C-alpha positions in Angstrom: 30.9 -3.6 21.1 31.0 -0.3 23.0 28.0 1.9 23.3 29.8 5.1 24.3 29.6 8.3 22.4 26.3 7.8 20.7 27.6 5.1 18.4 28.7 1.5 18.4 32.2 0.2 17.7 32.2 -2.6 15.2 35.6 -4.3 14.7 37.5 -1.1 14.5 34.9 0.9 12.4 32.4 3.2 14.0 28.8 2.5 13.3 27.0 5.7 14.1 23.3 5.5 15.2 21.4 8.6 16.4 18.0 8.9 18.0 17.9 12.6 17.2 17.5 14.4 13.8 20.9 14.3 12.0 22.5 14.8 8.6 25.2 12.1 9.1 26.4 10.3 6.0 29.7 8.5 6.5 29.7 6.0 9.3 25.9 6.1 9.6 24.1 2.8 10.0 20.5 2.1 8.8 18.2 -0.7 9.7 21.0 -3.1 10.6 24.7 -3.0 11.5 25.6 -4.5 8.2 24.1 -1.5 6.4 26.8 1.0 7.2 27.6 3.9 4.9 31.3 4.0 4.1 31.4 6.6 1.4 29.2 9.1 -0.5 28.4 6.6 -3.2 26.9 4.2 -0.7 24.8 7.1 0.7 23.6 8.0 -2.8 22.7 4.4 -3.5 20.9 4.2 -0.1 18.8 7.3 -1.0 17.9 5.9 -4.4 17.1 2.5 -3.0 14.9 4.0 -0.2 13.2 6.2 -2.8 12.4 3.2 -5.0 11.3 1.2 -2.0 8.8 3.9 -1.2 7.5 4.0 -4.7 7.2 0.2 -4.6 5.0 0.5 -1.5 2.6 2.8 -3.3 2.6 0.3 -6.2 1.7 -2.6 -4.0 -1.0 -0.6 -2.4 -2.4 0.1 -5.9 -2.2 -3.6 -6.8 -4.3 -4.3 -3.7 -7.0 -1.8 -4.7 -7.0 -3.1 -8.3 -7.3 -6.7 -7.2 -10.3 -5.7 -4.9 -12.0 -4.0 -7.8 -11.2 -7.0 -10.1 -12.9 -9.5 -7.8 -15.9 -7.2 -7.3 -16.3 -6.8 -11.1 -16.1 -10.6 -11.4 -18.8 -11.0 -8.8 -21.0 -8.3 -10.4 -20.8 -10.1 -13.8 -21.7 -13.3 -12.1 -24.7 -11.8 -10.4 -25.8 -9.9 -13.6 -25.7 -13.2 -15.6 -27.7 -15.0 -13.0 -30.3 -12.2 -12.9 -30.6 -12.2 -16.7 -31.1 -16.0 -16.7 -33.8 -15.7 -14.0 -35.5 -12.9 -15.9 -35.7 -15.0 -19.0 -37.1 -18.0 -17.1 -39.6 -15.8 -15.1 -40.8 -13.8 -18.1 -42.7 -16.6 -19.7 -44.0 -18.4 -16.7 -44.9 -16.0 -13.9 -47.1 -13.0 -13.6 -46.2 -12.2 -9.9 -44.1 -9.2 -8.8 -40.4 -9.5 -9.3 -37.8 -8.4 -6.7 -35.8 -5.7 -8.5 -33.1 -3.9 -6.6 -32.2 -6.8 -4.4 -29.0 -6.6 -2.3 -26.5 -9.4 -2.7 -23.7 -9.7 -0.2 -20.2 -10.4 -1.6 -17.8 -12.4 0.3 -14.3 -13.2 -1.1 -13.5 -16.9 -1.6 -10.7 -18.3 0.6 -8.2 -18.1 -2.3 -9.2 -14.5 -3.1 -8.9 -13.6 0.6 -5.5 -15.3 0.8 -4.3 -13.2 -2.2 -5.7 -10.0 -0.6 -3.9 -10.9 2.6 -0.6 -11.6 0.9 -0.8 -8.2 -0.9 -1.6 -6.5 2.3 1.2 -8.3 4.2 3.8 -7.2 1.6 2.6 -3.6 1.8 2.5 -3.7 5.6 6.1 -5.2 5.7 7.4 -2.5 3.3 5.7 0.2 5.3 7.4 -1.0 8.5 10.8 -1.4 6.9 10.5 2.2 5.7 9.4 3.3 9.2 12.5 1.6 10.8 14.7 3.3 8.2 13.1 6.6 9.1 13.8 5.8 12.8 17.5 6.6 12.1 16.2 10.2 12.0 18.5 11.0 9.1 17.3 14.1 7.3 18.3 12.9 3.9 16.4 9.6 4.2 13.3 11.2 5.7 13.2 13.7 2.8 13.7 10.9 0.3 10.9 8.8 1.9 8.5 11.8 1.7 9.4 12.6 -1.9 9.2 8.9 -2.8 5.7 8.7 -1.2 4.6 11.7 -3.3 6.0 10.4 -6.5 4.6 7.0 -5.8 1.2 8.3 -5.2 1.4 10.5 -8.4 2.6 7.6 -10.6 0.8 4.6 -9.0 -2.5 5.9 -7.7 -4.0 8.1 -10.3 -7.5 8.7 -9.2 -10.3 7.7 -11.6 -14.0 7.6 -10.6 -17.2 6.9 -12.4 -19.5 9.9 -12.2 -23.2 9.5 -13.0 -24.4 12.5 -14.9 -27.5 14.1 -13.5 -27.4 12.1 -10.2 -27.4 14.7 -7.4 -27.9 12.3 -4.5 -25.4 9.6 -5.3 -22.0 9.6 -3.6 -18.8 8.1 -5.0 -18.3 4.6 -3.8 -15.2 3.5 -2.0 -13.6 0.3 -2.9 -14.1 -2.6 -0.5 -11.1 -2.9 1.8 -9.5 0.3 0.7 -7.2 2.0 3.2 -6.1 5.6 2.9 -4.2 5.6 6.1 -0.6 6.5 5.2 0.8 4.0 7.7 -1.7 1.2 6.7 -2.4 0.5 10.4 -4.9 1.4 13.0 -7.9 1.5 10.6 
């Protein structure tokens, strides 16, 4: 392999890699030497694949949020059922003050945490693969990644929130473990 001229020679075919913004299509390599663009069809397929990969990242992020909300709802139902049973038992036998408005700490089970970690690892891996693809500084792929992120957010992360009518001091609650950082790191 020769590293002259800004590219690499691979068995007679030039694999062009750039560390500066470029619009290169034919001969460009992305992510690995084996991912070399040899014609316009391969570039179009690459753009479509990267677009879909970016939407998949947003979908996996949504799956993580939905799973967190699911396990919280399960825990809330469990706590409500226990409180209802305690209320029935206490109503006939005790006249002392009851502790309403107690705080109960939720901690995911090891299996729930393993599932949460797996979903996070898949999203983290996809985000870094997309980052490495973007490191080719190819204008077409960077634009496709940005558009894919926007379309993915639009399709996969439609905002819904419970709003309590008449409550002026309550704030919307953020789901446990939610991460709004676009890179999913450093937070």
